Every structure is written in structure tokens, then in C-alpha cells.
PDB file of the backbone (N, CA, C, O) and the ligand in Angstrom, with CONECT records:
HET     ZN  A 101       1
ATOM      1  N   MET A   1      -2.342  -1.965  -7.763  1.00  0.00           N
ATOM      2  CA  MET A   1      -1.383  -1.997  -6.645  1.00  0.00           C
ATOM      3  C   MET A   1      -0.302  -3.048  -6.922  1.00  0.00           C
ATOM      4  O   MET A   1      -0.620  -4.167  -7.326  1.00  0.00           O
ATOM      5  N   PRO A   2       0.952  -2.703  -6.711  1.00  0.00           N
ATOM      6  CA  PRO A   2       2.027  -3.667  -6.981  1.00  0.00           C
ATOM      7  C   PRO A   2       2.055  -4.783  -5.934  1.00  0.00           C
ATOM      8  O   PRO A   2       1.908  -4.542  -4.736  1.00  0.00           O
ATOM      9  N   TRP A   3       2.242  -5.974  -6.410  1.00  0.00           N
ATOM     10  CA  TRP A   3       2.258  -7.165  -5.549  1.00  0.00           C
ATOM     11  C   TRP A   3       3.658  -7.759  -5.565  1.00  0.00           C
ATOM     12  O   TRP A   3       4.254  -7.946  -6.626  1.00  0.00           O
ATOM     13  N   CYS A   4       4.177  -8.054  -4.374  1.00  0.00           N
ATOM     14  CA  CYS A   4       5.492  -8.702  -4.291  1.00  0.00           C
ATOM     15  C   CYS A   4       5.296 -10.185  -4.006  1.00  0.00           C
ATOM     16  O   CYS A   4       4.711 -10.561  -2.991  1.00  0.00           O
ATOM     17  N   ASP A   5       5.792 -11.020  -4.912  1.00  0.00           N
ATOM     18  CA  ASP A   5       5.670 -12.468  -4.744  1.00  0.00           C
ATOM     19  C   ASP A   5       6.469 -12.950  -3.538  1.00  0.00           C
ATOM     20  O   ASP A   5       6.005 -13.791  -2.768  1.00  0.00           O
ATOM     21  N   ASP A   6       7.661 -12.413  -3.386  1.00  0.00           N
ATOM     22  CA  ASP A   6       8.548 -12.891  -2.318  1.00  0.00           C
ATOM     23  C   ASP A   6       7.978 -12.588  -0.938  1.00  0.00           C
ATOM     24  O   ASP A   6       8.078 -13.409  -0.025  1.00  0.00           O
ATOM     25  N   CYS A   7       7.383 -11.414  -0.788  1.00  0.00           N
ATOM     26  CA  CYS A   7       6.865 -11.017   0.524  1.00  0.00           C
ATOM     27  C   CYS A   7       5.385 -11.360   0.675  1.00  0.00           C
ATOM     28  O   CYS A   7       4.828 -11.242   1.766  1.00  0.00           O
ATOM     29  N   SER A   8       4.745 -11.786  -0.423  1.00  0.00           N
ATOM     30  CA  SER A   8       3.305 -12.051  -0.418  1.00  0.00           C
ATOM     31  C   SER A   8       2.550 -10.863   0.168  1.00  0.00           C
ATOM     32  O   SER A   8       1.736 -10.998   1.081  1.00  0.00           O
ATOM     33  N   GLN A   9       2.850  -9.707  -0.390  1.00  0.00           N
ATOM     34  CA  GLN A   9       2.257  -8.496   0.166  1.00  0.00           C
ATOM     35  C   GLN A   9       2.034  -7.459  -0.923  1.00  0.00           C
ATOM     36  O   GLN A   9       2.820  -7.328  -1.862  1.00  0.00           O
ATOM     37  N   PHE A  10       0.943  -6.728  -0.768  1.00  0.00           N
ATOM     38  CA  PHE A  10       0.689  -5.590  -1.653  1.00  0.00           C
ATOM     39  C   PHE A  10       1.430  -4.377  -1.125  1.00  0.00           C
ATOM     40  O   PHE A  10       1.543  -4.177   0.085  1.00  0.00           O
ATOM     41  N   TRP A  11       1.928  -3.580  -2.040  1.00  0.00           N
ATOM     42  CA  TRP A  11       2.630  -2.362  -1.651  1.00  0.00           C
ATOM     43  C   TRP A  11       1.975  -1.165  -2.317  1.00  0.00           C
ATOM     44  O   TRP A  11       1.482  -1.246  -3.442  1.00  0.00           O
ATOM     45  N   ASN A  12       1.982  -0.069  -1.604  1.00  0.00           N
ATOM     46  CA  ASN A  12       1.536   1.186  -2.200  1.00  0.00           C
ATOM     47  C   ASN A  12       2.646   1.678  -3.133  1.00  0.00           C
ATOM     48  O   ASN A  12       3.828   1.599  -2.797  1.00  0.00           O
ATOM     49  N   GLU A  13       2.261   2.180  -4.293  1.00  0.00           N
ATOM     50  CA  GLU A  13       3.270   2.638  -5.252  1.00  0.00           C
ATOM     51  C   GLU A  13       4.172   3.706  -4.664  1.00  0.00           C
ATOM     52  O   GLU A  13       5.343   3.819  -5.026  1.00  0.00           O
ATOM     53  N   LYS A  14       3.604   4.502  -3.738  1.00  0.00           N
ATOM     54  CA  LYS A  14       4.379   5.599  -3.158  1.00  0.00           C
ATOM     55  C   LYS A  14       5.441   5.092  -2.178  1.00  0.00           C
ATOM     56  O   LYS A  14       6.450   5.762  -1.957  1.00  0.00           O
ATOM     57  N   THR A  15       5.220   3.924  -1.596  1.00  0.00           N
ATOM     58  CA  THR A  15       6.175   3.394  -0.620  1.00  0.00           C
ATOM     59  C   THR A  15       7.280   2.591  -1.286  1.00  0.00           C
ATOM     60  O   THR A  15       8.247   2.207  -0.627  1.00  0.00           O
ATOM     61  N   LEU A  16       7.154   2.332  -2.573  1.00  0.00           N
ATOM     62  CA  LEU A  16       8.186   1.571  -3.273  1.00  0.00           C
ATOM     63  C   LEU A  16       9.467   2.379  -3.386  1.00  0.00           C
ATOM     64  O   LEU A  16       9.450   3.610  -3.409  1.00  0.00           O
ATOM     65  N   HIS A  17      10.570   1.662  -3.454  1.00  0.00           N
ATOM     66  CA  HIS A  17      11.848   2.338  -3.610  1.00  0.00           C
ATOM     67  C   HIS A  17      12.041   2.789  -5.053  1.00  0.00           C
ATOM     68  O   HIS A  17      11.232   2.506  -5.937  1.00  0.00           O
ATOM     69  N   GLU A  18      13.132   3.493  -5.251  1.00  0.00           N
ATOM     70  CA  GLU A  18      13.453   4.008  -6.579  1.00  0.00           C
ATOM     71  C   GLU A  18      13.457   2.867  -7.607  1.00  0.00           C
ATOM     72  O   GLU A  18      14.044   1.812  -7.365  1.00  0.00           O
ATOM     73  N   GLY A  19      12.808   3.081  -8.735  1.00  0.00           N
ATOM     74  CA  GLY A  19      12.792   2.062  -9.779  1.00  0.00           C
ATOM     75  C   GLY A  19      11.712   1.020  -9.571  1.00  0.00           C
ATOM     76  O   GLY A  19      11.670   0.026 -10.295  1.00  0.00           O
ATOM     77  N   GLY A  20      10.836   1.225  -8.597  1.00  0.00           N
ATOM     78  CA  GLY A  20       9.722   0.301  -8.391  1.00  0.00           C
ATOM     79  C   GLY A  20      10.125  -1.007  -7.751  1.00  0.00           C
ATOM     80  O   GLY A  20       9.568  -2.057  -8.072  1.00  0.00           O
ATOM     81  N   THR A  21      11.089  -0.954  -6.847  1.00  0.00           N
ATOM     82  CA  THR A  21      11.503  -2.176  -6.169  1.00  0.00           C
ATOM     83  C   THR A  21      10.827  -2.267  -4.803  1.00  0.00           C
ATOM     84  O   THR A  21      10.451  -1.255  -4.212  1.00  0.00           O
ATOM     85  N   CYS A  22      10.681  -3.501  -4.312  1.00  0.00           N
ATOM     86  CA  CYS A  22      10.031  -3.754  -3.027  1.00  0.00           C
ATOM     87  C   CYS A  22      10.867  -3.167  -1.897  1.00  0.00           C
ATOM     88  O   CYS A  22      12.077  -3.389  -1.844  1.00  0.00           O
ATOM     89  N   PRO A  23      10.236  -2.419  -0.990  1.00  0.00           N
ATOM     90  CA  PRO A  23      10.983  -1.818   0.118  1.00  0.00           C
ATOM     91  C   PRO A  23      11.515  -2.859   1.098  1.00  0.00           C
ATOM     92  O   PRO A  23      12.430  -2.574   1.872  1.00  0.00           O
ATOM     93  N   SER A  24      10.952  -4.048   1.069  1.00  0.00           N
ATOM     94  CA  SER A  24      11.349  -5.084   2.017  1.00  0.00           C
ATOM     95  C   SER A  24      12.462  -5.971   1.463  1.00  0.00           C
ATOM     96  O   SER A  24      13.471  -6.184   2.134  1.00  0.00           O
ATOM     97  N   CYS A  25      12.290  -6.489   0.247  1.00  0.00           N
ATOM     98  CA  CYS A  25      13.274  -7.439  -0.281  1.00  0.00           C
ATOM     99  C   CYS A  25      14.028  -6.901  -1.485  1.00  0.00           C
ATOM    100  O   CYS A  25      14.994  -7.520  -1.930  1.00  0.00           O
ATOM    101  N   GLY A  26      13.608  -5.759  -2.024  1.00  0.00           N
ATOM    102  CA  GLY A  26      14.353  -5.163  -3.126  1.00  0.00           C
ATOM    103  C   GLY A  26      14.030  -5.727  -4.482  1.00  0.00           C
ATOM    104  O   GLY A  26      14.664  -5.364  -5.473  1.00  0.00           O
ATOM    105  N   ARG A  27      13.052  -6.610  -4.546  1.00  0.00           N
ATOM    106  CA  ARG A  27      12.668  -7.207  -5.813  1.00  0.00           C
ATOM    107  C   ARG A  27      11.937  -6.164  -6.663  1.00  0.00           C
ATOM    108  O   ARG A  27      11.109  -5.412  -6.148  1.00  0.00           O
ATOM    109  N   ALA A  28      12.242  -6.119  -7.966  1.00  0.00           N
ATOM    110  CA  ALA A  28      11.567  -5.170  -8.853  1.00  0.00           C
ATOM    111  C   ALA A  28      10.151  -5.665  -9.106  1.00  0.00           C
ATOM    112  O   ALA A  28       9.948  -6.673  -9.782  1.00  0.00           O
ATOM    113  N   ILE A  29       9.181  -4.956  -8.566  1.00  0.00           N
ATOM    114  CA  ILE A  29       7.799  -5.425  -8.693  1.00  0.00           C
ATOM    115  C   ILE A  29       6.937  -4.485  -9.516  1.00  0.00           C
ATOM    116  O   ILE A  29       5.865  -4.869  -9.983  1.00  0.00           O
ATOM    117  N   LEU A  30       7.392  -3.279  -9.692  1.00  0.00           N
ATOM    118  CA  LEU A  30       6.598  -2.329 -10.483  1.00  0.00           C
ATOM    119  C   LEU A  30       7.262  -2.168 -11.840  1.00  0.00           C
ATOM    120  O   LEU A  30       8.215  -1.404 -11.994  1.00  0.00           O
ATOM    121  N   THR A  31       6.750  -2.894 -12.817  1.00  0.00           N
ATOM    122  CA  THR A  31       7.336  -2.812 -14.151  1.00  0.00           C
ATOM    123  C   THR A  31       6.742  -1.627 -14.888  1.00  0.00           C
ATOM    124  O   THR A  31       5.573  -1.289 -14.706  1.00  0.00           O
ATOM    125  N   ALA A  32       7.542  -1.014 -15.702  1.00  0.00           N
ATOM    126  CA  ALA A  32       7.094   0.154 -16.462  1.00  0.00           C
ATOM    127  C   ALA A  32       5.949  -0.243 -17.372  1.00  0.00           C
ATOM    128  O   ALA A  32       5.927  -1.343 -17.925  1.00  0.00           O
ATOM    129  N   ARG A  33       5.006   0.661 -17.520  1.00  0.00           N
ATOM    130  CA  ARG A  33       3.867   0.371 -18.379  1.00  0.00           C
ATOM    131  C   ARG A  33       4.341   0.203 -19.822  1.00  0.00           C
ATOM    132  O   ARG A  33       5.085   1.022 -20.362  1.00  0.00           O
ATOM    133  N   LYS A  34       3.881  -0.886 -20.417  1.00  0.00           N
ATOM    134  CA  LYS A  34       4.304  -1.177 -21.781  1.00  0.00           C
ATOM    135  C   LYS A  34       3.700  -0.171 -22.749  1.00  0.00           C
ATOM    136  O   LYS A  34       2.547   0.227 -22.586  1.00  0.00           O
ATOM    137  N   PRO A  35       4.463   0.244 -23.756  1.00  0.00           N
ATOM    138  CA  PRO A  35       3.886   1.116 -24.786  1.00  0.00           C
ATOM    139  C   PRO A  35       2.843   0.349 -25.597  1.00  0.00           C
ATOM    140  O   PRO A  35       2.864  -0.880 -25.663  1.00  0.00           O
ATOM    141  N   VAL A  36       1.944   1.092 -26.202  1.00  0.00           N
ATOM    142  CA  VAL A  36       0.884   0.459 -26.991  1.00  0.00           C
ATOM    143  C   VAL A  36       1.518  -0.301 -28.156  1.00  0.00           C
ATOM    144  O   VAL A  36       2.283   0.289 -28.919  1.00  0.00           O
ATOM    145  N   PRO A  37       1.225  -1.584 -28.312  1.00  0.00           N
ATOM    146  CA  PRO A  37       1.806  -2.363 -29.405  1.00  0.00           C
ATOM    147  C   PRO A  37       1.335  -1.861 -30.760  1.00  0.00           C
ATOM    148  O   PRO A  37       0.223  -1.353 -30.899  1.00  0.00           O
ATOM    149  N   TRP A  38       2.206  -2.013 -31.760  1.00  0.00           N
ATOM    150  CA  TRP A  38       1.903  -1.457 -33.082  1.00  0.00           C
ATOM    151  C   TRP A  38       0.656  -2.083 -33.691  1.00  0.00           C
ATOM    152  O   TRP A  38      -0.090  -1.406 -34.397  1.00  0.00           O
ATOM    153  N   HIS A  39       0.418  -3.374 -33.427  1.00  0.00           N
ATOM    154  CA  HIS A  39      -0.743  -3.998 -34.061  1.00  0.00           C
ATOM    155  C   HIS A  39      -2.054  -3.490 -33.460  1.00  0.00           C
ATOM    156  O   HIS A  39      -3.108  -3.537 -34.093  1.00  0.00           O
ATOM    157  N   PHE A  40      -1.958  -3.000 -32.213  1.00  0.00           N
ATOM    158  CA  PHE A  40      -3.159  -2.408 -31.620  1.00  0.00           C
ATOM    159  C   PHE A  40      -3.526  -1.112 -32.350  1.00  0.00           C
ATOM    160  O   PHE A  40      -4.696  -0.836 -32.614  1.00  0.00           O
ATOM    161  N   LYS A  41      -2.496  -0.331 -32.667  1.00  0.00           N
ATOM    162  CA  LYS A  41      -2.734   0.889 -33.444  1.00  0.00           C
ATOM    163  C   LYS A  41      -3.283   0.545 -34.820  1.00  0.00           C
ATOM    164  O   LYS A  41      -4.161   1.230 -35.345  1.00  0.00           O
ATOM    165  N   LEU A  42      -2.746  -0.542 -35.402  1.00  0.00           N
ATOM    166  CA  LEU A  42      -3.209  -0.978 -36.718  1.00  0.00           C
ATOM    167  C   LEU A  42      -4.698  -1.321 -36.667  1.00  0.00           C
ATOM    168  O   LEU A  42      -5.452  -0.971 -37.575  1.00  0.00           O
ATOM    169  N   VAL A  43      -5.112  -1.998 -35.612  1.00  0.00           N
ATOM    170  CA  VAL A  43      -6.521  -2.348 -35.438  1.00  0.00           C
ATOM    171  C   VAL A  43      -7.371  -1.081 -35.336  1.00  0.00           C
ATOM    172  O   VAL A  43      -8.450  -1.001 -35.923  1.00  0.00           O
ATOM    173  N   LEU A  44      -6.879  -0.099 -34.592  1.00  0.00           N
ATOM    174  CA  LEU A  44      -7.617   1.157 -34.453  1.00  0.00           C
ATOM    175  C   LEU A  44      -7.764   1.853 -35.795  1.00  0.00           C
ATOM    176  O   LEU A  44      -8.842   2.339 -36.139  1.00  0.00           O
ATOM    177  N   VAL A  45      -6.669   1.899 -36.553  1.00  0.00           N
ATOM    178  CA  VAL A  45      -6.700   2.545 -37.863  1.00  0.00           C
ATOM    179  C   VAL A  45      -7.657   1.800 -38.791  1.00  0.00           C
ATOM    180  O   VAL A  45      -8.437   2.416 -39.516  1.00  0.00           O
ATOM    181  N   ALA A  46      -7.588   0.471 -38.761  1.00  0.00           N
ATOM    182  CA  ALA A  46      -8.477  -0.335 -39.599  1.00  0.00           C
ATOM    183  C   ALA A  46      -9.932  -0.105 -39.201  1.00  0.00           C
ATOM    184  O   ALA A  46     -10.806   0.004 -40.061  1.00  0.00           O
ATOM    185  N   PHE A  47     -10.186  -0.031 -37.915  1.00  0.00           N
ATOM    186  CA  PHE A  47     -11.546   0.190 -37.429  1.00  0.00           C
ATOM    187  C   PHE A  47     -12.040   1.575 -37.845  1.00  0.00           C
ATOM    188  O   PHE A  47     -13.189   1.729 -38.258  1.00  0.00           O
ATOM    189  N   ALA A  48     -11.171   2.579 -37.734  1.00  0.00           N
ATOM    190  CA  ALA A  48     -11.540   3.933 -38.132  1.00  0.00           C
ATOM    191  C   ALA A  48     -11.875   3.955 -39.625  1.00  0.00           C
ATOM    192  O   ALA A  48     -12.860   4.566 -40.039  1.00  0.00           O
ATOM    193  N   GLY A  49     -11.046   3.281 -40.426  1.00  0.00           N
ATOM    194  CA  GLY A  49     -11.290   3.208 -41.858  1.00  0.00           C
ATOM    195  C   GLY A  49     -12.604   2.513 -42.154  1.00  0.00           C
ATOM    196  O   GLY A  49     -13.351   2.937 -43.036  1.00  0.00           O
ATOM    197  N   TYR A  50     -12.890   1.449 -41.421  1.00  0.00           N
ATOM    198  CA  TYR A  50     -14.141   0.713 -41.599  1.00  0.00           C
ATOM    199  C   TYR A  50     -15.341   1.596 -41.251  1.00  0.00           C
ATOM    200  O   TYR A  50     -16.355   1.576 -41.947  1.00  0.00           O
ATOM    201  N   MET A  51     -15.219   2.369 -40.174  1.00  0.00           N
ATOM    202  CA  MET A  51     -16.314   3.242 -39.768  1.00  0.00           C
ATOM    203  C   MET A  51     -16.566   4.314 -40.821  1.00  0.00           C
ATOM    204  O   MET A  51     -17.713   4.640 -41.126  1.00  0.00           O
ATOM    205  N   VAL A  52     -15.480   4.860 -41.377  1.00  0.00           N
ATOM    206  CA  VAL A  52     -15.617   5.860 -42.445  1.00  0.00           C
ATOM    207  C   VAL A  52     -16.350   5.232 -43.630  1.00  0.00           C
ATOM    208  O   VAL A  52     -17.242   5.837 -44.225  1.00  0.00           O
ATOM    209  N   TYR A  53     -15.945   3.996 -43.956  1.00  0.00           N
ATOM    210  CA  TYR A  53     -16.597   3.282 -45.059  1.00  0.00           C
ATOM    211  C   TYR A  53     -18.079   3.073 -44.781  1.00  0.00           C
ATOM    212  O   TYR A  53     -18.908   3.259 -45.672  1.00  0.00           O
ATOM    213  N   ARG A  54     -18.422   2.686 -43.547  1.00  0.00           N
ATOM    214  CA  ARG A  54     -19.814   2.429 -43.189  1.00  0.00           C
ATOM    215  C   ARG A  54     -20.646   3.718 -43.262  1.00  0.00           C
ATOM    216  O   ARG A  54     -21.776   3.716 -43.750  1.00  0.00           O
ATOM    217  N   VAL A  55     -20.064   4.813 -42.768  1.00  0.00           N
ATOM    218  CA  VAL A  55     -20.777   6.092 -42.808  1.00  0.00           C
ATOM    219  C   VAL A  55     -20.994   6.511 -44.262  1.00  0.00           C
ATOM    220  O   VAL A  55     -22.076   6.963 -44.639  1.00  0.00           O
ATOM    221  N   TYR A  56     -19.944   6.352 -45.070  1.00  0.00           N
ATOM    222  CA  TYR A  56     -20.046   6.673 -46.501  1.00  0.00           C
ATOM    223  C   TYR A  56     -21.130   5.825 -47.159  1.00  0.00           C
ATOM    224  O   TYR A  56     -21.941   6.323 -47.939  1.00  0.00           O
ATOM    225  N   TRP A  57     -21.129   4.522 -46.825  1.00  0.00           N
ATOM    226  CA  TRP A  57     -22.131   3.605 -47.368  1.00  0.00           C
ATOM    227  C   TRP A  57     -23.542   4.023 -46.964  1.00  0.00           C
ATOM    228  O   TRP A  57     -24.467   3.990 -47.775  1.00  0.00           O
ATOM    229  N   LEU A  58     -23.692   4.411 -45.719  1.00  0.00           N
ATOM    230  CA  LEU A  58     -25.004   4.828 -45.210  1.00  0.00           C
ATOM    231  C   LEU A  58     -25.487   6.084 -45.937  1.00  0.00           C
ATOM    232  O   LEU A  58     -26.654   6.191 -46.313  1.00  0.00           O
ATOM    233  N   VAL A  59     -24.561   7.036 -46.127  1.00  0.00           N
ATOM    234  CA  VAL A  59     -24.908   8.281 -46.808  1.00  0.00           C
ATOM    235  C   VAL A  59     -25.343   7.988 -48.246  1.00  0.00           C
ATOM    236  O   VAL A  59     -26.246   8.643 -48.768  1.00  0.00           O
ATOM    237  N   GLN A  60     -24.705   7.012 -48.879  1.00  0.00           N
ATOM    238  CA  GLN A  60     -25.072   6.639 -50.235  1.00  0.00           C
ATOM    239  C   GLN A  60     -26.394   5.880 -50.280  1.00  0.00           C
ATOM    240  O   GLN A  60     -27.197   6.057 -51.196  1.00  0.00           O
ATOM    241  N   TRP A  61     -26.604   5.042 -49.288  1.00  0.00           N
ATOM    242  CA  TRP A  61     -27.757   4.150 -49.262  1.00  0.00           C
ATOM    243  C   TRP A  61     -29.048   4.857 -48.851  1.00  0.00           C
ATOM    244  O   TRP A  61     -30.131   4.563 -49.359  1.00  0.00           O
ATOM    245  N   LEU A  62     -28.902   5.792 -47.922  1.00  0.00           N
ATOM    246  CA  LEU A  62     -30.061   6.403 -47.286  1.00  0.00           C
ATOM    247  C   LEU A  62     -31.005   7.122 -48.267  1.00  0.00           C
ATOM    248  O   LEU A  62     -32.216   6.907 -48.202  1.00  0.00           O
ATOM    249  N   PRO A  63     -30.492   7.958 -49.164  1.00  0.00           N
ATOM    250  CA  PRO A  63     -31.416   8.730 -50.039  1.00  0.00           C
ATOM    251  C   PRO A  63     -32.306   7.835 -50.886  1.00  0.00           C
ATOM    252  O   PRO A  63     -33.383   8.263 -51.301  1.00  0.00           O
ATOM    253  N   HIS A  64     -31.876   6.581 -51.158  1.00  0.00           N
ATOM    254  CA  HIS A  64     -32.656   5.689 -52.011  1.00  0.00           C
ATOM    255  C   HIS A  64     -33.699   4.903 -51.222  1.00  0.00           C
ATOM    256  O   HIS A  64     -34.523   4.201 -51.809  1.00  0.00           O
ATOM    257  N   HIS A  65     -33.668   5.018 -49.904  1.00  0.00           N
ATOM    258  CA  HIS A  65     -34.550   4.179 -49.100  1.00  0.00           C
ATOM    259  C   HIS A  65     -35.409   4.989 -48.127  1.00  0.00           C
ATOM    260  O   HIS A  65     -35.787   4.487 -47.068  1.00  0.00           O
ATOM    261  N   ILE A  66     -35.710   6.211 -48.475  1.00  0.00           N
ATOM    262  CA  ILE A  66     -36.674   6.957 -47.656  1.00  0.00           C
ATOM    263  C   ILE A  66     -37.791   7.539 -48.527  1.00  0.00           C
ATOM    264  O   ILE A  66     -38.694   8.198 -48.013  1.00  0.00           O
TER     265      ILE A  66
HETATM  266 ZN    ZN A 101       9.276  -8.030  -1.355  1.00  0.00          ZN2+
END
């Protein structure tokens, strides 16, 4: 829920004015959701690569240990 500092009040997103401004004082309180940062994607890709490596390692390791 968007919070307006000036009015010290929570607002319903539907009651906000165009552009996410406070209906009472006009302050922009609803900021657009930030896009996913590139380094977060990098972490995901690195993690996916690591998981592939671990699965590959397990597949190689398993036949020798059963
Ligand atoms: Zn306000």
C-alpha cells in the first residue's frame, strides 16, 4: 500500500491520482516498480550454471559409489 509522508496516511492504489500521486497533497508516492537489476540476472545465471555443474558431478559420481 502506498504511504504518503506528508499526509501520514496510507492510500489505496486505486484512489491515487494519475501517475501515482497523493489525492490529498499531490505528492508522487507510488513509484514505478524498478526493473530487475542486471547483476541479479547474473546471479541467477551463475546459480543455474552451478546447479547444472552439480547435477553433472552427481551423475558422474553416483555410478562409482553404489
Ligand atoms: Zn499526501
